C-alpha positions as CSV (number, residue, x, y, z in Angstrom):
1,M,0.0,0.0,0.0
2,N,1.4,3.4,-0.9
3,F,0.8,6.3,1.3
4,V,1.6,10.0,0.8
5,G,2.1,12.0,3.9
6,T,2.7,15.7,4.8
7,L,6.1,16.5,6.2
8,A,6.2,18.4,9.5
9,V,7.0,22.0,9.0
10,P,9.4,23.3,10.1
11,Y,11.3,20.3,8.9
12,N,12.2,17.8,11.6
13,H,15.3,15.8,10.7
14,T,15.4,12.5,12.5
15,S,17.8,9.6,12.5
16,Y,15.4,7.9,10.1
17,G,14.7,10.8,7.7
18,L,12.3,13.8,7.7
19,A,9.4,13.4,10.1
20,F,5.8,13.7,9.0
21,D,2.9,15.7,10.5
22,E,0.8,13.2,12.3
23,Q,-2.1,15.7,12.5
24,V,-2.6,15.5,8.7
25,K,-4.2,12.3,7.4
26,P,-2.1,10.5,4.8
27,E,-3.4,10.0,1.3
28,I,-3.6,6.9,-0.8
29,P,-3.0,7.9,-4.5
30,G,-5.9,6.9,-6.7
31,R,-8.2,5.9,-3.8
32,E,-11.0,8.3,-4.7
33,T,-10.9,7.4,-8.4
34,R,-10.3,3.7,-7.8
35,E,-7.4,3.7,-10.2
36,I,-4.1,2.1,-9.4
37,R,-1.4,4.8,-9.2
38,Y,2.2,4.6,-8.2
39,S,2.8,8.3,-8.1
40,W,1.0,11.5,-7.3
41,V,0.9,15.0,-8.8
42,D,1.0,17.7,-6.2
43,T,2.5,21.1,-6.2
44,I,2.8,21.1,-2.4
45,E,6.5,20.5,-1.6
46,T,5.8,19.0,1.8
47,K,4.1,15.9,0.4
48,E,6.2,12.8,0.4
49,P,5.8,9.0,0.2
50,C,5.6,7.5,3.7
51,I,8.6,5.3,3.5
52,V,10.1,3.6,6.6
53,P,13.7,2.6,6.1
54,P,15.0,-0.7,7.4
55,A,15.4,-0.3,11.2
56,A,16.2,-2.5,14.2
57,S,12.9,-1.4,15.7
58,K,10.1,-0.5,13.3
59,P,7.8,0.8,16.2
60,D,10.6,3.3,17.3
61,A,11.1,4.4,13.7
62,L,7.3,4.8,13.1
63,K,7.0,7.0,16.3
64,T,10.0,9.0,15.4
65,L,8.9,9.7,11.9
66,G,5.3,10.5,13.0
67,L,3.9,7.5,11.1
68,T,2.1,5.7,14.0
69,F,-0.9,5.0,11.7
70,L,1.3,2.4,10.1
71,E,1.7,0.7,13.5
72,Q,-2.1,0.3,13.5
73,I,-1.9,-1.2,10.0
74,R,0.9,-3.5,11.1
75,E,-1.3,-4.7,14.1
76,S,-4.2,-5.4,11.7
77,E,-1.8,-7.3,9.4
78,K,-0.6,-9.4,12.4
79,Q,-4.2,-10.2,13.3
80,A,-5.1,-11.1,9.7
81,I,-2.1,-13.5,9.5
82,E,-2.9,-15.1,12.8
83,S,-6.6,-15.6,11.9
84,A,-5.9,-16.9,8.4
85,A,-8.0,-20.1,8.4
86,D,-6.4,-22.4,5.9
87,I,-4.8,-20.5,3.1
88,V,-2.3,-17.7,2.9
89,Y,-1.5,-15.9,-0.3
90,V,1.9,-14.2,-0.9
91,I,1.6,-12.1,-4.1
92,G,4.8,-10.4,-5.5
93,W,6.6,-10.0,-2.2
94,S,10.3,-10.4,-2.7
95,V,11.0,-11.2,1.0
96,P,14.0,-8.9,1.2
97,K,16.7,-9.6,3.8
98,T,16.3,-6.0,5.0
99,D,12.6,-6.6,5.9
100,T,13.4,-8.1,9.3
101,D,10.3,-6.6,10.8
102,Q,7.9,-8.3,8.4
103,R,9.8,-11.6,8.8
104,T,9.6,-11.4,12.6
105,L,5.9,-10.5,12.4
106,I,5.1,-13.5,10.2
107,R,7.2,-15.9,12.2
108,E,5.5,-14.8,15.4
109,S,2.1,-15.0,13.9
110,M,2.7,-18.5,12.5
111,R,3.8,-19.9,15.9
112,R,0.1,-20.3,16.8
113,K,-1.0,-22.1,13.7
114,A,0.7,-22.4,10.3
115,P,-1.7,-22.3,7.3
116,R,-2.7,-25.6,5.7
117,K,-1.8,-24.2,2.3
118,L,0.4,-21.4,1.0
119,V,-0.1,-19.9,-2.5
120,V,2.9,-17.9,-3.7
121,V,2.7,-15.7,-6.9
122,N,5.9,-14.3,-8.3
123,L,7.8,-13.9,-11.6
124,G,10.8,-15.9,-12.4
125,A,11.9,-16.5,-8.8
126,Q,14.5,-19.1,-7.9
127,L,13.7,-22.3,-6.0
128,T,15.6,-20.8,-3.0
129,Y,13.0,-18.0,-2.8
130,F,10.1,-20.5,-2.5
131,C,12.0,-22.5,0.1
132,E,12.5,-19.4,2.1
133,V,8.9,-18.4,1.9
134,A,7.8,-21.9,3.0
135,E,10.2,-21.8,6.0
136,L,9.0,-18.4,6.9
137,F,5.3,-19.4,7.0
138,G,6.1,-22.9,8.5
139,V,4.6,-24.7,5.5
140,A,6.1,-27.8,3.8
141,M,6.9,-27.3,0.1
142,K,4.4,-30.0,-0.8
143,D,1.7,-27.7,0.7
144,M,2.6,-24.8,-1.5
145,T,1.0,-23.8,-4.8
146,I,3.5,-21.9,-6.9
147,Y,2.8,-19.5,-9.7
148,N,6.1,-18.3,-11.1
149,S,5.0,-17.0,-14.4
150,A,3.3,-13.8,-13.3
151,F,0.0,-12.7,-11.8
152,S,-1.9,-13.5,-14.9
153,D,-1.3,-17.3,-14.6
154,F,-2.6,-17.1,-11.0
155,V,-5.8,-15.3,-12.1
156,E,-6.4,-17.6,-15.1
157,D,-6.1,-20.7,-12.8
158,T,-8.3,-19.1,-10.1
159,M,-11.0,-18.3,-12.7
160,R,-11.2,-21.9,-14.0
């Protein structure tokens, strides 16, 4: 999910980057028009994407940057993963080594109950990627459905 926030003015330089104004609600580009957009057009120079760099503690970084709304989203994500009944879908996530917070969140959520099936959609990923995703979610490779030829293959198979 892409969010565009308003930087705090005067600018507040933190160890994680410029802080955002928590009093101004972030925007999701294209939300009103229901179009998918990866950029925004704005003449206001204080608008920036809400990006949280890799950090040892995401909660500390979120508080420092003024992005505590992302902590609420993170908690909702954790609850969604923990309550996933039988199937979890991983679509286009590269599982970067720097994303230790997401890895930890998933591992902790999966301790209670691993999904019965894991569906992973990617494009041209190596076998090691799928092994890593299976380990992360605590699922045996035999319990994975892999789509490695893009999202369209997943959609076509799902529509059958």
